[in-house]
C-alpha positions as CSV (number, residue, x, y, z in Angstrom):
1,M,-34.8,11.6,29.6
2,R,-35.4,9.8,32.4
3,R,-31.6,9.2,33.9
4,I,-29.2,13.2,32.8
5,A,-25.1,13.4,33.6
6,I,-24.0,16.8,33.9
7,I,-20.3,16.7,33.9
8,G,-17.8,19.7,33.1
9,N,-15.8,22.0,34.4
10,G,-16.5,24.1,38.0
11,G,-18.2,28.2,37.2
12,G,-19.9,26.1,34.7
13,G,-23.3,26.9,35.4
14,K,-24.0,22.8,35.8
15,S,-26.0,22.7,39.3
16,T,-28.1,26.1,37.3
17,L,-28.4,24.3,34.5
18,A,-29.0,20.4,36.3
19,R,-32.1,22.5,38.8
20,A,-33.8,24.5,36.1
21,L,-33.8,20.6,34.2
22,G,-35.1,18.7,37.2
23,R,-38.1,21.5,36.8
24,H,-38.9,20.9,34.0
25,L,-39.1,16.9,33.6
26,R,-39.7,16.6,37.2
27,L,-36.7,15.2,38.0
28,P,-34.5,14.4,41.2
29,V,-31.3,16.8,41.2
30,Y,-28.4,14.9,42.7
31,E,-25.1,17.3,43.8
32,V,-21.8,15.3,44.0
33,D,-20.4,18.1,45.6
34,E,-22.8,17.3,48.2
35,V,-21.5,15.1,49.2
36,Q,-17.9,14.5,47.6
37,W,-16.7,17.3,49.9
38,L,-16.9,18.2,53.7
39,S,-16.6,20.6,55.7
40,G,-13.5,22.5,55.3
41,W,-12.7,21.3,52.0
42,R,-12.2,17.7,53.1
43,R,-12.4,14.9,50.7
44,A,-15.3,12.4,52.1
45,P,-14.2,8.7,52.7
46,L,-14.3,7.4,48.7
47,D,-16.1,4.2,50.2
48,A,-19.3,6.6,51.2
49,V,-19.4,8.5,48.1
50,A,-19.3,5.9,46.1
51,Q,-22.4,4.1,47.9
52,T,-24.5,7.4,47.8
53,L,-23.2,7.5,44.0
54,E,-24.4,4.2,42.7
55,G,-27.1,4.5,45.1
56,W,-28.8,7.5,43.2
57,A,-26.9,5.9,39.8
58,A,-29.2,2.5,40.6
59,D,-32.9,4.9,40.9
60,D,-35.0,5.0,37.1
61,A,-34.2,9.0,37.3
62,W,-32.3,11.0,37.9
63,I,-30.4,14.5,37.3
64,I,-26.2,14.0,38.8
65,D,-24.7,16.8,38.8
66,G,-20.7,16.3,38.8
67,F,-17.4,14.2,38.1
68,G,-17.2,12.0,41.5
69,P,-14.0,10.3,42.2
70,W,-12.7,8.6,39.0
71,P,-13.5,5.1,40.8
72,V,-16.8,5.0,41.2
73,I,-18.0,6.9,37.0
74,D,-18.0,4.0,35.0
75,R,-21.6,3.3,36.5
76,R,-23.6,6.3,36.6
77,M,-22.4,6.9,32.8
78,G,-22.7,3.9,32.1
79,R,-26.5,4.4,33.4
80,A,-27.2,6.9,32.2
81,D,-28.6,8.2,28.6
82,T,-28.0,11.7,28.2
83,I,-25.4,12.7,29.2
84,V,-24.6,17.0,28.7
85,Y,-20.7,18.2,29.2
86,V,-20.6,21.8,29.7
87,D,-17.7,23.1,27.4
88,L,-17.3,26.7,27.8
89,P,-14.6,29.9,27.0
90,L,-12.2,29.2,30.1
91,R,-12.5,32.7,30.4
92,T,-16.8,32.0,31.6
93,H,-15.6,29.5,34.1
94,L,-13.2,31.7,35.3
95,W,-15.8,35.0,35.1
96,W,-19.4,33.0,37.0
97,A,-17.0,30.7,40.3
98,A,-15.8,34.8,40.8
99,K,-19.8,36.1,40.7
100,R,-20.6,32.6,42.7
101,Q,-17.6,33.7,45.1
102,V,-18.5,37.1,45.8
103,L,-22.1,37.0,46.2
104,S,-22.3,33.6,47.9
105,V,-19.5,36.2,50.8
106,V,-22.2,39.1,50.2
107,R,-25.3,36.4,50.5
108,G,-24.0,34.9,53.6
109,Q,-24.6,31.3,52.2
110,A,-21.6,28.6,51.8
111,W,-21.8,25.6,48.7
112,A,-20.6,22.5,49.4
113,G,-16.9,22.1,51.2
């Protein structure tokens, strides 16, 4: 496993899994949300996002966390040697997403967007 795409609904633990795998496998971890969203939850321009995602996918080794825009997903999924689909019950996604929101306020942290 040298090129791993981790996809699934929000609040499912994709980023946590990506970071843990990155440490274990010593692979760089890239988060799609970091380039896809600007402050205020505005979408970044598609061409800029596509260029960044294409650059990541061209590397020999990576873990990419997230889907990204549909027009640019084919190449990345085609380059991945492993695709992990996080598929948990909806109640789990909702609980984890709510917990993340509360903790981010308490800790004074913000996530992409």
